[in-house]
C-alpha positions as a printed Julia matrix, in Angstrom:
313×3 Matrix{Float64}:
 -59.38  147.67   -66.27
 -59.07  150.68   -68.57
 -57.71  150.21   -72.09
 -56.25  152.66   -74.6
 -55.94  151.72   -78.29
 -53.88  153.79   -80.72
 -54.69  153.58   -84.42
 -58.29  152.83   -83.49
 -59.59  154.07   -86.83
 -57.59  151.46   -88.78
 -58.72  148.05   -90.01
 -57.64  146.18   -86.87
 -58.44  149.04   -84.51
 -62.06  149.41   -85.6
 -62.86  145.74   -85.09
 -60.82  145.34   -81.92
 -62.32  148.36   -80.18
 -65.87  147.1    -80.82
 -64.89  143.56   -79.77
 -63.4   144.73   -76.47
 -66.34  147.04   -75.76
 -68.65  144.04   -76.01
 -66.45  141.72   -73.93
 -64.88  144.06   -71.38
 -67.23  146.44   -69.57
 -64.57  148.88   -68.4
 -63.52  152.08   -70.14
 -61.85  152.01   -73.55
 -60.11  155.13   -74.87
 -59.42  155.35   -78.6
 -56.68  157.32   -80.33
 -57.62  158.27   -83.89
 -54.89  159.56   -86.16
 -55.22  163.14   -87.32
 -53.21  165.27   -89.69
 -50.99  167.94   -88.2
 -53.29  170.64   -89.54
 -56.23  169.37   -87.48
 -56.93  170.42   -83.92
 -56.82  167.87   -81.12
 -60.2   167.15   -79.62
 -61.93  164.65   -77.4
 -65.37  163.11   -77.68
 -66.56  160.25   -75.46
 -63.06  158.86   -74.88
 -62.13  159.29   -78.55
 -59.07  161.46   -79.11
 -57.84  162.84   -82.42
 -54.06  163.11   -82.17
 -50.95  163.32   -84.28
 -48.78  160.74   -82.5
 -45.64  162.31   -84.01
 -46.38  165.72   -82.49
 -43.23  166.7    -80.56
 -45.36  168.55   -77.99
 -47.75  165.67   -77.38
 -48.1   164.94   -73.65
 -49.15  161.3    -73.39
 -49.66  161.68   -69.64
 -52.98  163.44   -70.27
 -54.36  160.45   -72.16
 -52.82  157.72   -70.0
 -54.45  158.76   -66.74
 -55.94  155.65   -65.07
 -55.05  153.49   -68.11
 -54.07  149.87   -67.35
 -53.57  148.44   -70.86
 -52.21  150.07   -74.03
 -52.53  148.4    -77.44
 -50.31  150.31   -79.86
 -51.59  149.71   -83.39
 -50.75  153.08   -84.95
 -47.92  152.91   -87.48
 -46.81  153.98   -90.93
 -47.53  151.04   -93.2
 -47.96  152.23   -96.76
 -45.53  150.93   -99.35
 -43.77  153.89  -100.91
 -41.71  153.76  -104.09
 -37.95  153.93  -103.54
 -37.81  157.21  -105.46
 -40.03  158.99  -102.97
 -39.14  157.22   -99.75
 -37.86  159.41   -96.93
 -36.96  156.88   -94.27
 -37.18  159.3    -91.35
 -40.47  161.03   -92.11
 -42.18  157.98   -93.58
 -41.23  155.29   -91.09
 -38.77  156.11   -88.31
 -40.63  159.08   -86.89
 -43.91  157.17   -86.58
 -42.87  153.56   -86.05
 -39.85  154.1    -83.8
 -39.71  157.5    -82.1
 -43.42  157.87   -81.33
 -43.6   154.23   -80.15
 -40.72  154.63   -77.72
 -42.04  157.94   -76.4
 -45.43  156.36   -75.69
 -43.94  153.22   -74.13
 -41.64  155.21   -71.82
 -44.56  157.31   -70.62
 -46.64  154.18   -70.08
 -43.83  152.8    -67.93
 -43.55  156.04   -65.96
 -47.27  156.3    -65.13
 -47.77  152.65   -64.16
 -49.49  151.09   -67.17
 -49.55  147.33   -66.56
 -49.34  145.96   -70.12
 -48.11  147.46   -73.39
 -48.87  145.59   -76.61
 -46.81  146.59   -79.65
 -48.15  145.36   -82.98
 -45.18  144.51   -85.17
 -44.89  142.47   -88.37
 -43.66  139.05   -89.44
 -41.7   141.01   -92.06
 -39.13  141.57   -89.3
 -38.28  137.86   -89.64
 -38.11  138.1    -93.42
 -40.31  137.89   -96.49
 -40.45  134.15   -97.17
 -39.68  130.7    -95.76
 -38.75  127.46   -97.44
 -41.84  125.28   -97.89
 -40.9   122.87   -95.08
 -39.41  125.51   -92.79
 -40.98  128.2    -90.6
 -40.35  131.44   -88.74
 -40.3   131.48   -84.95
 -39.69  134.08   -82.27
 -36.01  133.15   -81.79
 -34.97  133.66   -85.43
 -32.39  136.29   -86.27
 -34.3   139.23   -87.82
 -33.95  139.66   -91.57
 -36.09  142.67   -92.59
 -36.0   143.58   -96.28
 -37.64  147.0    -96.53
 -37.76  150.27   -94.59
 -41.09  149.44   -92.97
 -39.8   146.14   -91.58
 -36.5   147.73   -90.54
 -38.37  150.42   -88.59
 -40.41  147.75   -86.81
 -37.25  145.86   -85.89
 -35.61  148.99   -84.48
 -38.73  149.74   -82.45
 -38.69  146.18   -81.1
 -35.05  146.51   -80.05
 -35.7   149.76   -78.22
 -38.68  148.19   -76.44
 -36.54  145.19   -75.44
 -34.06  147.59   -73.86
 -36.92  149.29   -72.02
 -38.01  145.92   -70.6
 -34.82  145.79   -68.5
 -35.79  148.78   -66.35
 -39.59  148.72   -66.48
 -42.11  146.73   -64.43
 -44.67  147.0    -67.22
 -45.24  143.92   -69.38
 -44.15  144.7    -72.95
 -45.61  142.22   -75.41
 -44.4   142.47   -79.01
 -46.58  140.68   -81.57
 -45.35  139.9    -85.06
 -48.36  139.45   -87.32
 -48.72  137.92   -90.8
 -51.46  139.1    -93.18
 -54.54  139.94   -91.09
 -57.88  139.42   -92.83
 -61.51  140.07   -91.99
 -64.44  142.25   -92.9
 -63.51  145.4    -94.87
 -59.96  144.32   -95.81
 -57.22  146.74   -96.84
 -54.27  146.67   -99.23
 -53.9   143.81  -101.7
 -56.93  141.96  -100.35
 -59.08  145.02  -101.02
 -57.79  145.08  -104.62
 -58.67  141.4   -105.07
 -62.07  141.98  -103.48
 -62.86  144.67  -106.07
 -61.87  142.3   -108.89
 -64.04  139.52  -107.47
 -66.99  141.89  -107.1
 -66.63  142.71  -110.8
 -66.67  138.95  -111.51
 -63.33  139.03  -113.34
 -61.69  135.56  -113.04
 -58.04  135.48  -111.99
 -55.37  132.93  -113.08
 -54.26  131.92  -109.59
 -54.81  128.14  -109.48
 -51.09  127.58  -110.09
 -50.28  129.04  -106.65
 -51.47  125.92  -104.84
 -48.16  124.31  -103.86
 -46.86  126.76  -101.24
 -47.67  127.11   -97.52
 -48.6   130.4    -95.9
 -49.8   131.48   -92.45
 -52.6   133.99   -92.03
 -54.35  135.61   -89.08
 -58.04  136.42   -88.89
 -59.2   139.51   -87.05
 -61.3   137.15   -84.91
 -58.33  135.12   -83.66
 -56.25  138.24   -83.13
 -59.0   139.86   -81.04
 -59.53  136.67   -79.05
 -55.8   136.42   -78.35
 -55.58  140.03   -77.15
 -58.66  139.49   -74.97
 -56.95  136.44   -73.41
 -53.58  138.19   -72.99
 -55.19  141.27   -71.42
 -56.83  139.14   -68.75
 -53.8   136.95   -68.08
 -52.34  137.3    -64.56
 -48.9   136.08   -65.66
 -45.98  138.49   -65.97
 -45.0   138.13   -69.62
 -42.74  140.26   -71.79
 -41.07  139.44   -75.09
 -41.58  138.79   -78.79
 -44.36  136.47   -79.88
 -45.59  135.27   -83.26
 -49.28  134.68   -83.86
 -51.37  133.13   -86.64
 -54.5   131.04   -87.2
 -52.25  127.97   -86.9
 -54.09  126.69   -89.96
 -51.65  127.06   -92.84
 -52.69  126.68   -96.46
 -51.67  127.66   -99.97
 -52.18  131.08  -101.54
 -54.8   129.6   -103.88
 -56.72  127.88  -101.07
 -56.8   131.08   -99.02
 -57.88  133.29  -101.93
 -60.48  130.72  -102.96
 -62.07  130.97   -99.49
 -61.84  134.74   -99.76
 -63.45  134.93  -103.22
 -66.23  132.45  -102.41
 -67.08  134.52   -99.35
 -67.71  137.48  -101.66
 -69.29  135.65  -104.59
 -70.2   131.95  -104.38
 -70.11  131.6   -108.18
 -66.66  133.1   -108.54
 -63.84  130.97  -109.95
 -60.1   131.07  -110.65
 -58.43  129.46  -113.63
 -55.03  127.95  -114.4
 -52.1   129.48  -116.26
 -48.53  128.13  -115.95
 -46.31  129.9   -113.45
 -43.6   130.69  -116.0
 -46.15  132.63  -118.04
 -47.48  134.45  -114.97
 -43.95  135.31  -113.87
 -43.26  136.78  -117.3
 -46.44  138.9   -117.1
 -45.6   140.17  -113.6
 -42.07  140.98  -114.79
 -43.38  142.98  -117.76
 -45.66  144.9   -115.39
 -42.79  145.55  -112.98
 -44.56  143.59  -110.21
 -42.01  140.88  -109.4
 -42.57  141.27  -105.66
 -46.28  140.53  -106.11
 -45.47  137.31  -107.94
 -43.19  136.23  -105.1
 -45.87  136.96  -102.5
 -48.31  134.76  -104.4
 -45.81  132.02  -105.12
 -43.51  131.64  -102.11
 -44.19  130.22   -98.66
 -44.38  132.08   -95.36
 -45.04  129.72   -92.47
 -45.15  130.76   -88.82
 -44.63  128.55   -85.76
 -46.62  129.76   -82.73
 -45.86  127.09   -80.1
 -44.38  129.57   -77.6
 -47.33  131.93   -77.97
 -49.84  129.18   -77.27
 -47.84  127.87   -74.31
 -47.09  131.21   -72.63
 -50.61  132.58   -72.9
 -52.46  129.28   -72.57
 -54.24  130.14   -75.79
 -55.24  128.27   -78.93
 -56.8   129.89   -82.01
 -60.55  129.43   -81.87
 -61.19  129.67   -85.59
 -59.78  127.94   -88.66
 -59.46  129.96   -91.86
 -62.72  128.45   -93.1
 -64.45  129.26   -89.79
 -63.23  132.85   -90.02
 -64.58  133.33   -93.52
 -67.88  131.82   -92.42
 -68.04  134.49   -89.68
 -67.59  137.17   -92.34
 -70.74  136.17   -94.25
């Protein structure tokens, strides 16, 4: 069983490639992103490629490959002033994905995993409600829209392709060496600056540890069942924003603490700073239901959120 991972130099890709090397003895090829000005090169099954290169021949890199895990995507949040939808999202997240998937189908790849986002479902759920894989998509930004379009094109490809195409919508993925907002919070915690986040303890959010994600992919890779479709995945251990960030902070600094300020005051501060979306992400719920994923793949998350943070120490 030979595996190819795109976006192998990203947060998920780095951990997953090492995890699979330890648990699967067969060959693993890694696609690292490179800028267009760099030359393509290969070193011990590591390739440096621009996946948006119009002249890229995927057939060279897919020879003898059984499994493809497509992590590479454009993810950065770009201000509306500077956003160019085509160059920033569509070219990478849609066109390059479809080109790779079609070639995988042509050359006989057995399974193609496309890493999407729960943002395709929407940004938030009501506290007692949840997202599932049959919901009507409701993406709110260009990134999520591009992921939805890519999903739709892959679903069309499923009709005429023997290859399993497994689309995974992920919530926030956490683990060692986090990125994005978690990295920002980590830097604050390391500086021992308390944050007023205790008030965000009455919502419900789903998260996904890099350990559960890797274990799921390991299970799905080895599955003998023919499975294609859209699946949601999480730790299946939902908790509030405050509870999650408290685990996160204590993992970095056992003596760290948060303090309480009323939400109305915090909302005013976020509004003054022009960060309303950040307030909503802290305050609102985002719950995921993963029954179909567990049933179809005969898989249950191995680690609770607390277990996952304990593994990070």
